[in-house]
DSSP file (Angstrom, degrees, kcal/mol; ACC not computed):
  #  RESIDUE AA STRUCTURE BP1 BP2  ACC     N-H-->O    O-->H-N    N-H-->O    O-->H-N    TCO  KAPPA ALPHA  PHI   PSI    X-CA   Y-CA   Z-CA
    1    1 A M              0   0    0      0, 0.0     2,-0.4     0, 0.0     0, 0.0   0.000 360.0 360.0 360.0 -42.4    4.2   27.8  -11.7
    2    2 A L        -     0   0    0      1,-0.2     3,-0.1     3,-0.0     0, 0.0  -0.851 360.0-170.6-108.1 141.2    4.8   26.8   -8.1
    3    3 A S  S    S-     0   0    0     -2,-0.4    48,-1.9     1,-0.4     2,-0.3   0.874  73.1 -25.6 -86.0 -50.1    8.1   26.6   -6.3
    4    4 A H  E     -a   51   0A   0     46,-0.3     2,-0.4    45,-0.1    -1,-0.4  -0.988  49.0-137.5-160.4 161.4    6.8   25.0   -3.1
    5    5 A V  E     -a   52   0A   0     46,-2.5    48,-3.2    -2,-0.3     2,-0.5  -0.989  16.2-158.1-124.8 135.5    3.7   24.5   -0.9
    6    6 A F  E     -a   53   0A   0     -2,-0.4     2,-0.5    46,-0.2    48,-0.2  -0.970   5.5-168.1-118.4 122.3    4.0   24.7    2.8
    7    7 A V  E     -a   54   0A   0     46,-2.9    48,-1.7    -2,-0.5     2,-0.2  -0.951  18.6-133.1-114.0 122.7    1.3   23.0    4.9
    8    8 A G  E     -a   55   0A   0     -2,-0.5     2,-0.3    46,-0.2    48,-0.2  -0.519  28.0-178.9 -75.3 138.1    1.1   23.8    8.7
    9    9 A I        -     0   0    0     46,-2.0    54,-0.2    -2,-0.2     3,-0.1  -0.883  26.8-153.2-132.7 162.6    0.8   20.8   11.0
   10   10 A T  S    S+     0   0    0     -2,-0.3     2,-0.5     1,-0.3    -1,-0.1   0.739  87.3  39.3-106.6 -32.1    0.5   20.3   14.8
   11   11 A D     >  -     0   0    0      1,-0.2     4,-2.7    44,-0.1    -1,-0.3  -0.940  66.1-163.9-125.0 106.7    1.9   16.8   15.4
   12   12 A F  H  > S+     0   0    0     -2,-0.5     4,-3.1     1,-0.2     5,-0.2   0.913  87.5  47.6 -61.1 -48.0    4.9   16.0   13.2
   13   13 A E  H  > S+     0   0    0      2,-0.2     4,-2.2     1,-0.2    -1,-0.2   0.920 115.1  46.0 -61.9 -44.0    4.9   12.3   13.6
   14   14 A R  H  > S+     0   0    0      2,-0.2     4,-1.8     1,-0.2    -1,-0.2   0.934 115.7  46.2 -63.0 -46.0    1.2   12.0   12.9
   15   15 A A  H  X S+     0   0    0     -4,-2.7     4,-3.2     1,-0.2     5,-0.4   0.893 111.2  51.8 -65.7 -39.7    1.4   14.3    9.9
   16   16 A F  H  X S+     0   0    0     -4,-3.1     4,-2.7    -5,-0.2     5,-0.3   0.900 107.8  52.8 -65.0 -38.8    4.5   12.5    8.6
   17   17 A G  H  X S+     0   0    0     -4,-2.2     4,-1.0    -5,-0.2    -1,-0.2   0.898 115.5  41.4 -60.3 -40.3    2.7    9.1    8.8
   18   18 A F  H  X S+     0   0    0     -4,-1.8     4,-2.0     2,-0.2    -2,-0.2   0.968 121.9  37.5 -70.6 -56.5   -0.2   10.6    6.8
   19   19 A Y  H  X S+     0   0    0     -4,-3.2     4,-3.1     1,-0.2     5,-0.3   0.826 109.7  61.7 -72.0 -32.0    1.8   12.5    4.2
   20   20 A G  H  X S+     0   0    0     -4,-2.7     4,-1.9    -5,-0.4    -1,-0.2   0.937 110.6  39.9 -58.3 -46.7    4.5    9.9    3.8
   21   21 A V  H  X S+     0   0    0     -4,-1.0     4,-2.3    -5,-0.3    -2,-0.2   0.913 116.4  50.9 -68.3 -43.4    2.1    7.3    2.6
   22   22 A L  H  X S+     0   0    0     -4,-2.0     4,-1.7     1,-0.2    -2,-0.2   0.936 112.3  45.4 -60.7 -48.0    0.1    9.8    0.5
   23   23 A M  H  <>S+     0   0    0     -4,-3.1     5,-2.8     1,-0.2     4,-0.4   0.883 111.7  52.0 -66.2 -38.1    3.2   11.1   -1.3
   24   24 A E  H ><5S+     0   0    0     -4,-1.9     3,-1.3    -5,-0.3    -1,-0.2   0.910 107.7  52.9 -62.7 -41.1    4.6    7.6   -1.9
   25   25 A T  H 3<5S+     0   0    0     -4,-2.3    -1,-0.2     1,-0.3    -2,-0.2   0.859 109.4  49.3 -60.7 -36.1    1.2    6.6   -3.4
   26   26 A L  T 3<5S-     0   0    0     -4,-1.7    -1,-0.3    -5,-0.2    -2,-0.2   0.442 120.0-110.0 -84.7  -0.3    1.5    9.6   -5.7
   27   27 A G  T < 5S+     0   0    0     -3,-1.3    18,-0.6    -4,-0.4     2,-0.3   0.660  70.6 140.7  82.8  15.9    5.0    8.7   -6.7
   28   28 A L  E   < -B   44   0A   0     -5,-2.8     2,-0.3    -6,-0.2    -1,-0.3  -0.661  42.5-136.8 -90.7 149.5    6.7   11.6   -5.0
   29   29 A R  E     -B   43   0A   0     14,-3.0    14,-2.5    -2,-0.3     2,-0.4  -0.816  19.3-106.7-111.1 148.6   10.0   11.1   -3.2
   30   30 A L  E     -B   42   0A   0     -2,-0.3    12,-0.3    12,-0.2     3,-0.1  -0.544  31.5-179.7 -69.6 123.5   11.1   12.3    0.2
   31   31 A K  E     -     0   0A   0     10,-3.0     2,-0.3    -2,-0.4    11,-0.2   0.846  65.5 -10.1 -91.0 -42.1   13.7   15.1   -0.2
   32   32 A F  E     -B   41   0A   0      9,-1.6     9,-2.4     2,-0.0    -1,-0.4  -0.995  48.3-169.6-154.9 156.0   14.4   15.7    3.5
   33   33 A R  E     -B   40   0A   0     -2,-0.3     2,-0.5     7,-0.2     7,-0.2  -0.934   6.3-176.7-146.1 124.6   13.1   15.0    6.9
   34   34 A D  E  >> -B   39   0A   0      5,-3.0     5,-1.8    -2,-0.3     4,-1.1  -0.906   5.1-175.0-125.5 101.3   14.4   16.8   10.0
   35   35 A D  T  45S+     0   0    0     -2,-0.5    -1,-0.1     1,-0.2   -23,-0.1   0.824  84.9  54.9 -66.6 -31.9   13.0   15.5   13.2
   36   36 A D  T  45S+     0   0    0      1,-0.2    -1,-0.2     2,-0.1    -2,-0.0   0.908 116.9  35.6 -68.5 -41.2   14.6   18.2   15.3
   37   37 A A  T  45S-     0   0    0      2,-0.2    19,-0.3    18,-0.0    -1,-0.2   0.543 107.6-130.0 -87.1  -8.1   13.1   21.0   13.3
   38   38 A C  T  <5 +     0   0    0     -4,-1.1    18,-0.9     1,-0.2     2,-0.3   0.946  64.6 115.2  57.3  53.8    9.9   19.0   12.8
   39   39 A W  E   < +BC  34  55A   0     -5,-1.8    -5,-3.0    16,-0.2     2,-0.3  -0.994  37.1 179.7-148.9 157.1    9.6   19.4    9.0
   40   40 A A  E     -BC  33  54A   0     14,-1.9    14,-2.5    -2,-0.3     2,-0.3  -0.978   8.4-158.0-150.9 155.8    9.8   17.3    5.9
   41   41 A G  E     -BC  32  53A   0     -9,-2.4   -10,-3.0    -2,-0.3    -9,-1.6  -0.998   0.9-162.3-143.4 145.7    9.6   17.8    2.2
   42   42 A W  E     -BC  30  52A   0     10,-2.6    10,-2.6    -2,-0.3   -12,-0.2  -0.855   8.9-175.9-122.0 157.9    8.7   15.7   -0.9
   43   43 A M  E     -B   29   0A   0    -14,-2.5   -14,-3.0    -2,-0.3     8,-0.1  -0.959  37.2 -80.1-147.2 162.2    9.4   16.3   -4.6
   44   44 A P  E >   -B   28   0A   0      0, 0.0     3,-0.8     0, 0.0   -16,-0.2  -0.286  39.3-122.2 -61.0 152.4    8.6   14.7   -8.0
   45   45 A A  T 3  S+     0   0    0    -18,-0.6   -17,-0.1     1,-0.2   -18,-0.0   0.781 110.4  39.0 -66.3 -26.7   10.9   11.8   -8.9
   46   46 A D  T 3  S+     0   0    0      1,-0.0     2,-0.3     2,-0.0    -1,-0.2   0.251 118.0  39.1-111.8  12.5   11.9   13.5  -12.1
   47   47 A A    <   -     0   0    0     -3,-0.8    -1,-0.0     3,-0.1     0, 0.0  -0.987  66.2-129.9-156.3 159.7   12.3   17.2  -11.0
   48   48 A A  S    S+     0   0    0     -2,-0.3    -1,-0.1    -5,-0.1    -3,-0.0   0.615  76.9  95.2 -87.3 -13.9   13.5   19.3   -8.1
   49   49 A R        +     0   0    0      1,-0.1     2,-0.1    -6,-0.1   -45,-0.1  -0.964  55.3  37.5-141.6 155.2   10.2   21.4   -8.0
   50   50 A P  S    S-     0   0    0      0, 0.0     2,-0.4     0, 0.0   -46,-0.3   0.563  71.8-158.7 -76.9 159.2    7.6   21.9   -6.9
   51   51 A L  E     -a    4   0A   0    -48,-1.9   -46,-2.5    -8,-0.1     2,-0.5  -0.872   6.2-151.8-106.3 137.0    8.4   20.9   -3.3
   52   52 A F  E     -aC   5  42A   0    -10,-2.6   -10,-2.6    -2,-0.4     2,-0.4  -0.955  20.7-173.8-110.4 120.6    5.7   19.9   -0.8
   53   53 A V  E     -aC   6  41A   0    -48,-3.2   -46,-2.9    -2,-0.5     2,-0.4  -0.923  14.5-167.5-121.5 138.4    6.6   20.8    2.8
   54   54 A I  E     +aC   7  40A   0    -14,-2.5   -14,-1.9    -2,-0.4     2,-0.3  -0.964  28.2 133.0-117.7 143.4    5.0   20.0    6.1
   55   55 A S  E     -aC   8  39A   0    -48,-1.7   -46,-2.0    -2,-0.4   -16,-0.2  -0.969  58.2 -85.5-171.1 163.1    6.0   21.7    9.4
   56   56 A R        -     0   0    0    -18,-0.9   -46,-0.1   -19,-0.3   -48,-0.0  -0.549  68.0 -84.6 -70.0 149.3    4.8   23.4   12.4
   57   57 A P    >   -     0   0    0      0, 0.0     3,-1.4     0, 0.0    -1,-0.1  -0.294  32.7-131.8 -58.3 141.6    4.3   27.2   11.7
   58   58 A H  T 3  S+     0   0    0      1,-0.3    -2,-0.0     2,-0.1     0, 0.0   0.704 102.1  66.5 -69.7 -20.2    7.5   29.1   12.1
   59   59 A D  T 3  S-     0   0    0      2,-0.1    -1,-0.3     1,-0.1    -3,-0.0   0.513 108.7-120.6 -80.9  -2.1    5.9   31.8   14.3
   60   60 A G  S <  S+     0   0    0     -3,-1.4    -2,-0.1     1,-0.3     3,-0.1   0.344  73.8 122.2  83.2  -8.2    5.3   29.2   17.0
   61   61 A R  S    S-     0   0    0      1,-0.1    -1,-0.3    -5,-0.0    -2,-0.1  -0.468  74.3 -83.0 -83.2 161.1    1.5   29.6   17.0
   62   62 A P        -     0   0    0      0, 0.0     2,-0.2     0, 0.0    -1,-0.1  -0.291  45.5-108.6 -63.7 146.1   -0.7   26.6   16.4
   63   63 A A        -     0   0    0    -54,-0.2     2,-0.3    -3,-0.1   -53,-0.0  -0.543  41.0-174.4 -70.1 138.1   -1.4   25.6   12.8
   64   64 A T        -     0   0    0     -2,-0.2     2,-0.2   -55,-0.0   -56,-0.2  -0.939  23.5-111.0-132.4 157.4   -4.9   26.3   11.7
   65   65 A V        -     0   0    0     -2,-0.3     2,-0.4    53,-0.2    55,-0.1  -0.562  28.5-120.8 -87.6 153.1   -6.9   25.5    8.5
   66   66 A G    >   -     0   0    0     -2,-0.2     3,-1.1     3,-0.1     2,-0.6  -0.767  23.1-120.2 -92.9 136.7   -7.9   28.2    6.0
   67   67 A N  T 3  S+     0   0    0     -2,-0.4     3,-0.1     1,-0.3    -1,-0.0  -0.658  99.9   6.9 -76.8 117.4  -11.6   28.6    5.2
   68   68 A G  T 3  S+     0   0    0     -2,-0.6     2,-0.3     1,-0.3    -1,-0.3   0.404 100.1 126.3  91.5  -2.0  -12.0   28.0    1.5
   69   69 A Q    <   +     0   0    0     -3,-1.1    52,-0.4     2,-0.0    -1,-0.3  -0.700  28.2 164.4 -91.2 142.3   -8.4   26.8    1.0
   70   70 A M        -     0   0    0     -2,-0.3     2,-0.5    -3,-0.1    52,-0.2  -0.976  26.9-145.0-154.2 142.4   -7.7   23.5   -0.7
   71   71 A L  E     -d  122   0B   0     50,-1.8    52,-2.3    -2,-0.3     2,-0.5  -0.949  14.4-155.9-110.1 126.7   -4.6   22.0   -2.2
   72   72 A A  E     -d  123   0B   0     -2,-0.5     2,-0.4    50,-0.2    52,-0.2  -0.909   5.3-158.9-106.8 124.8   -5.1   19.7   -5.2
   73   73 A L  E     -d  124   0B   0     50,-3.6    52,-2.5    -2,-0.5     2,-0.4  -0.840  18.7-123.6-102.8 137.6   -2.4   17.1   -6.0
   74   74 A L  E     -d  125   0B   0     -2,-0.4     2,-0.3    50,-0.2    52,-0.2  -0.647  22.1-164.7 -87.5 132.0   -2.1   15.6   -9.4
   75   75 A A        -     0   0    0     50,-3.2    52,-0.3    -2,-0.4   -49,-0.1  -0.837  22.8-133.5-109.4 151.8   -2.3   11.9  -10.0
   76   76 A T  S    S+     0   0    0     -2,-0.3     2,-0.3     1,-0.1    -1,-0.1   0.758  84.6   2.3 -76.8 -24.5   -1.3   10.2  -13.2
   77   77 A D  S  > S-     0   0    0      1,-0.1     4,-1.4    48,-0.1     3,-0.3  -0.955  76.7 -99.8-155.4 171.3   -4.4    8.0  -13.5
   78   78 A R  H  > S+     0   0    0     -2,-0.3     4,-2.3     1,-0.2     5,-0.1   0.833 116.3  59.7 -68.4 -33.9   -7.7    7.3  -11.8
   79   79 A A  H  > S+     0   0    0      1,-0.2     4,-2.4     2,-0.2    -1,-0.2   0.867 103.9  52.3 -62.7 -34.8   -6.5    4.2  -10.0
   80   80 A T  H  > S+     0   0    0     -3,-0.3     4,-2.8     2,-0.2    -1,-0.2   0.880 106.3  53.4 -68.7 -37.4   -3.9    6.4   -8.3
   81   81 A V  H  X S+     0   0    0     -4,-1.4     4,-2.5     2,-0.2    -2,-0.2   0.945 110.5  47.8 -58.2 -47.8   -6.6    8.7   -7.1
   82   82 A D  H  X S+     0   0    0     -4,-2.3     4,-2.2     1,-0.2    -2,-0.2   0.926 114.0  45.9 -59.6 -46.4   -8.5    5.8   -5.6
   83   83 A R  H  X S+     0   0    0     -4,-2.4     4,-2.6     1,-0.2    -1,-0.2   0.893 112.3  50.6 -65.7 -40.4   -5.3    4.5   -3.9
   84   84 A A  H  X S+     0   0    0     -4,-2.8     4,-2.6     2,-0.2    -1,-0.2   0.913 110.6  48.8 -65.1 -42.7   -4.4    7.9   -2.6
   85   85 A H  H  X S+     0   0    0     -4,-2.5     4,-2.3    -5,-0.2    -2,-0.2   0.934 113.1  47.4 -62.1 -46.0   -7.9    8.5   -1.1
   86   86 A A  H  X S+     0   0    0     -4,-2.2     4,-2.2    -5,-0.2    -2,-0.2   0.905 112.6  49.4 -62.1 -42.0   -7.9    5.1    0.5
   87   87 A A  H  X S+     0   0    0     -4,-2.6     4,-1.0     2,-0.2    -1,-0.2   0.906 109.5  52.0 -64.1 -41.6   -4.4    5.7    1.9
   88   88 A A  H ><>S+     0   0    0     -4,-2.6     5,-2.7     1,-0.2     3,-0.6   0.932 112.5  44.4 -60.8 -46.3   -5.4    9.1    3.3
   89   89 A L  H ><5S+     0   0    0     -4,-2.3     3,-1.1     1,-0.2    -1,-0.2   0.870 110.9  54.4 -67.7 -35.9   -8.4    7.6    5.1
   90   90 A A  H 3<5S+     0   0    0     -4,-2.2    -1,-0.2     1,-0.2    -2,-0.2   0.675 109.7  49.4 -70.8 -16.6   -6.4    4.7    6.4
   91   91 A H  T <<5S-     0   0    0     -4,-1.0    -1,-0.2    -3,-0.6    -2,-0.2  -0.070 135.0 -71.7-118.1  33.3   -3.8    7.1    7.9
   92   92 A G  T < 5S+     0   0    0     -3,-1.1    -3,-0.2     1,-0.3    -2,-0.1   0.460  87.8 133.4 100.4   2.2   -6.1    9.5    9.8
   93   93 A G      < -     0   0    0     -5,-2.7     2,-0.4    -6,-0.2    -1,-0.3  -0.386  46.7-135.1 -81.1 163.8   -7.7   11.5    7.0
   94   94 A A  E     -E  115   0B   0     21,-1.8    21,-2.4    -2,-0.1     2,-0.1  -0.976  23.4-112.9-121.9 133.7  -11.4   12.3    6.8
   95   95 A C  E     +E  114   0B   0     -2,-0.4    19,-0.3    19,-0.2   -10,-0.0  -0.411  33.9 170.0 -68.4 133.7  -13.4   11.9    3.6
   96   96 A E  E    S-     0   0B   0     17,-2.7    18,-0.2     1,-0.3    -1,-0.1   0.281  78.7  -9.2-118.9   2.1  -14.8   15.1    2.0
   97   97 A G  E    S-E  113   0B   0     16,-1.1    16,-3.0    42,-0.0    -1,-0.3  -0.407  76.4-117.4 162.4 118.7  -15.9   13.5   -1.3
   98   98 A P  E     -     0   0B   0      0, 0.0    13,-0.2     0, 0.0    40,-0.1  -0.158  47.2 -78.6 -67.9 162.3  -15.3   10.0   -2.6
   99   99 A P  E    S+     0   0B   0      0, 0.0     2,-0.3     0, 0.0    13,-0.2  -0.328  78.1 109.1 -59.2 138.9  -13.3    9.3   -5.8
  100  100 A G  E     -E  111   0B   0     11,-1.5    11,-2.4    -3,-0.1    37,-0.2  -0.936  67.8 -59.0 170.0 171.7  -15.3    9.8   -8.9
  101  101 A L  E     -Ef 110 137B   0     35,-2.1    37,-1.8    -2,-0.3     9,-0.2  -0.448  31.8-164.8 -69.5 144.0  -16.0   11.9  -12.0
  102  102 A R    >>  +     0   0    0      7,-2.6     3,-2.3     4,-0.3     4,-1.1  -0.712  11.7 175.4-126.6  77.5  -16.9   15.5  -11.5
  103  103 A P  T 34 S+     0   0    0      0, 0.0    -1,-0.1     0, 0.0     4,-0.1   0.660  70.9  75.9 -64.7 -14.3  -18.3   16.4  -14.9
  104  104 A Q  T 34 S+     0   0    0      1,-0.2     3,-0.1     2,-0.1    -3,-0.0   0.730 102.8  40.6 -66.8 -18.9  -19.2   19.9  -13.7
  105  105 A Y  T <4 S-     0   0    0     -3,-2.3     2,-0.3     1,-0.4    -1,-0.2   0.891 138.3 -46.3 -90.6 -53.4  -15.4   20.7  -13.9
  106  106 A H    ><  -     0   0    0     -4,-1.1     3,-1.5     3,-0.1    -1,-0.4  -0.920  58.6 -92.0-171.3 165.9  -14.8   18.8  -17.2
  107  107 A A  T 3  S+     0   0    0      1,-0.3    -3,-0.1    -2,-0.3    -1,-0.0   0.759 121.9  36.7 -58.6 -30.9  -15.7   15.5  -18.8
  108  108 A D  T 3  S+     0   0    0     19,-0.2     2,-0.4    -6,-0.1    -1,-0.3   0.382  80.5 127.1-105.1   3.6  -12.5   13.7  -17.7
  109  109 A Y    <   +     0   0    0     -3,-1.5    -7,-2.6    -7,-0.2     2,-0.5  -0.490  32.1 177.1 -68.5 118.9  -12.0   15.3  -14.2
  110  110 A Y  E     +EG 101 126B   0     16,-2.5    16,-2.5    -2,-0.4     2,-0.3  -0.985  13.5 155.6-124.9 118.5  -11.7   12.4  -11.7
  111  111 A G  E     -EG 100 125B   0    -11,-2.4   -11,-1.5    -2,-0.5     2,-0.3  -0.912  31.7-154.6-143.4 166.6  -11.0   13.5   -8.1
  112  112 A A  E     - G   0 124B   0     12,-1.8    12,-2.2    -2,-0.3     2,-0.4  -0.987  16.1-151.9-140.8 145.0  -11.3   12.6   -4.4
  113  113 A Y  E     +EG  97 123B   0    -16,-3.0   -17,-2.7    -2,-0.3   -16,-1.1  -0.933  23.9 147.7-124.7 141.6  -11.4   15.0   -1.5
  114  114 A F  E     -EG  95 122B   0      8,-2.4     8,-3.5    -2,-0.4     2,-0.4  -0.976  36.8-118.3-160.4 167.9  -10.3   14.6    2.1
  115  115 A R  E     -EG  94 121B   0    -21,-2.4   -21,-1.8    -2,-0.3     6,-0.2  -0.912  26.4-126.9-113.9 144.2   -8.8   16.4    5.1
  116  116 A D    >   -     0   0    0      4,-2.4     3,-2.2    -2,-0.4   -22,-0.1  -0.242  44.3 -86.5 -76.5 175.7   -5.5   15.6    6.7
  117  117 A P  T 3  S+     0   0    0      0, 0.0    -1,-0.1     0, 0.0  -102,-0.1   0.712 131.4  52.1 -60.6 -19.1   -5.3   14.9   10.5
  118  118 A D  T 3  S-     0   0    0      2,-0.1   -53,-0.2  -110,-0.1   -25,-0.1   0.463 122.8-103.9 -93.2  -2.3   -5.0   18.7   11.1
  119  119 A G    <   +     0   0    0     -3,-2.2     2,-0.3     1,-0.3   -26,-0.0   0.458  68.3 149.0  96.2   1.3   -8.1   19.5    9.0
  120  120 A N        -     0   0    0   -112,-0.1    -4,-2.4   -55,-0.1     2,-0.4  -0.530  46.9-125.6 -68.8 131.6   -6.3   20.8    5.9
  121  121 A K  E     + G   0 115B   0    -52,-0.4   -50,-1.8    -2,-0.3     2,-0.3  -0.657  34.6 177.0 -85.2 132.2   -8.5   20.1    2.8
  122  122 A L  E     -dG  71 114B   0     -8,-3.5    -8,-2.4    -2,-0.4     2,-0.4  -0.909  15.3-161.4-130.4 156.6   -6.8   18.2    0.0
  123  123 A C  E     -dG  72 113B   0    -52,-2.3   -50,-3.6    -2,-0.3     2,-0.5  -0.988   5.4-159.5-133.3 144.1   -7.8   16.8   -3.3
  124  124 A V  E     +dG  73 112B   0    -12,-2.2   -12,-1.8    -2,-0.4     2,-0.3  -0.999  29.0 171.2-119.0 127.4   -6.1   14.2   -5.5
  125  125 A C  E     -dG  74 111B   0    -52,-2.5   -50,-3.2    -2,-0.5     2,-0.4  -0.933  28.8-155.6-140.4 159.5   -7.2   14.4   -9.1
  126  126 A C  E     - G   0 110B   0    -16,-2.5   -16,-2.5    -2,-0.3   -50,-0.1  -0.997   1.3-168.8-132.2 135.5   -6.6   13.2  -12.6
  127  127 A H        +     0   0    0     -2,-0.4   -19,-0.2   -52,-0.3   -18,-0.1   0.399  58.0 100.7-103.3   0.3   -7.5   15.1  -15.8
  128  128 A A  S    S-     0   0    0      1,-0.1   -50,-0.1   -18,-0.1    -2,-0.1  -0.559  79.9-101.3 -89.3 150.2   -6.9   12.2  -18.2
  129  129 A P        -     0   0    0      0, 0.0     2,-0.3     0, 0.0   -51,-0.1  -0.322  43.2-101.3 -63.5 151.2   -9.6   10.0  -19.8
  130  130 A D        -     0   0    0      1,-0.1     5,-0.1   -53,-0.1   -53,-0.0  -0.598  36.4-179.5 -74.4 130.8  -10.1    6.6  -18.2
  131  131 A T  S    S+     0   0    0     -2,-0.3    -1,-0.1    -3,-0.1     3,-0.1   0.339  72.5  51.8-110.9   4.5   -8.4    3.9  -20.3
  132  132 A T  S    S-     0   0    0      1,-0.4     2,-0.3     0, 0.0    -2,-0.0   0.828 111.4 -29.6-110.7 -44.0   -9.4    0.9  -18.2
  133  133 A S  S    S-     0   0    0      0, 0.0    -1,-0.4     0, 0.0     2,-0.2  -0.963  73.7 -62.5-164.2 174.4  -13.1    0.8  -17.5
  134  134 A A        -     0   0    0     -2,-0.3     2,-0.4    -3,-0.1    -3,-0.0  -0.482  49.7-153.8 -69.6 141.6  -16.3    2.7  -16.9
  135  135 A T        -     0   0    0     -2,-0.2     2,-0.1    -5,-0.1   -35,-0.1  -0.939  11.6-119.9-123.0 142.4  -16.2    5.0  -13.9
  136  136 A Q        -     0   0    0     -2,-0.4   -35,-2.1   -37,-0.1     2,-0.5  -0.430  24.4-114.8 -79.8 153.0  -19.0    6.3  -11.8
  137  137 A I  B     -f  101   0B   0    -37,-0.2     2,-0.2    -2,-0.1   -35,-0.1  -0.749  33.7-122.7 -84.1 130.3  -19.9    9.9  -11.3
  138  138 A A              0   0    0    -37,-1.8   -38,-0.1    -2,-0.5    -1,-0.0  -0.483 360.0 360.0 -74.6 144.0  -19.4   11.0   -7.7
  139  139 A G              0   0    0     -2,-0.2    -1,-0.1   -37,-0.0   -37,-0.0   0.432 360.0 360.0-101.8 360.0  -22.5   12.5   -6.0
């Protein structure tokens, strides 16, 4: 469905530190990093698309966040959601909702919400049932 997603950032090194750890946690691999152009992209380990790209906006104006916009990244299991959320917070992210079940979406929806260092809202979620233990409902 998607070819690529482009997220505007203001500080490349800070953003790369944040997204590099997050993407590694989710099992995505770095496809390219160009320090001169201040952009980088990640992709699934087993496919060329979709591509996730960070960069300063091409028009030269500052990156700003969209009101009501959010990007949800898929995790293979709930433990990965937990690890991704922890990694995001440890690398400059801000919590927008701790990991947990969100039964208002569906019975197995397990997600965590946070903002990157530039304020872009992200979610990491898993749609699969938990096969390891009981999980709490997020409030």
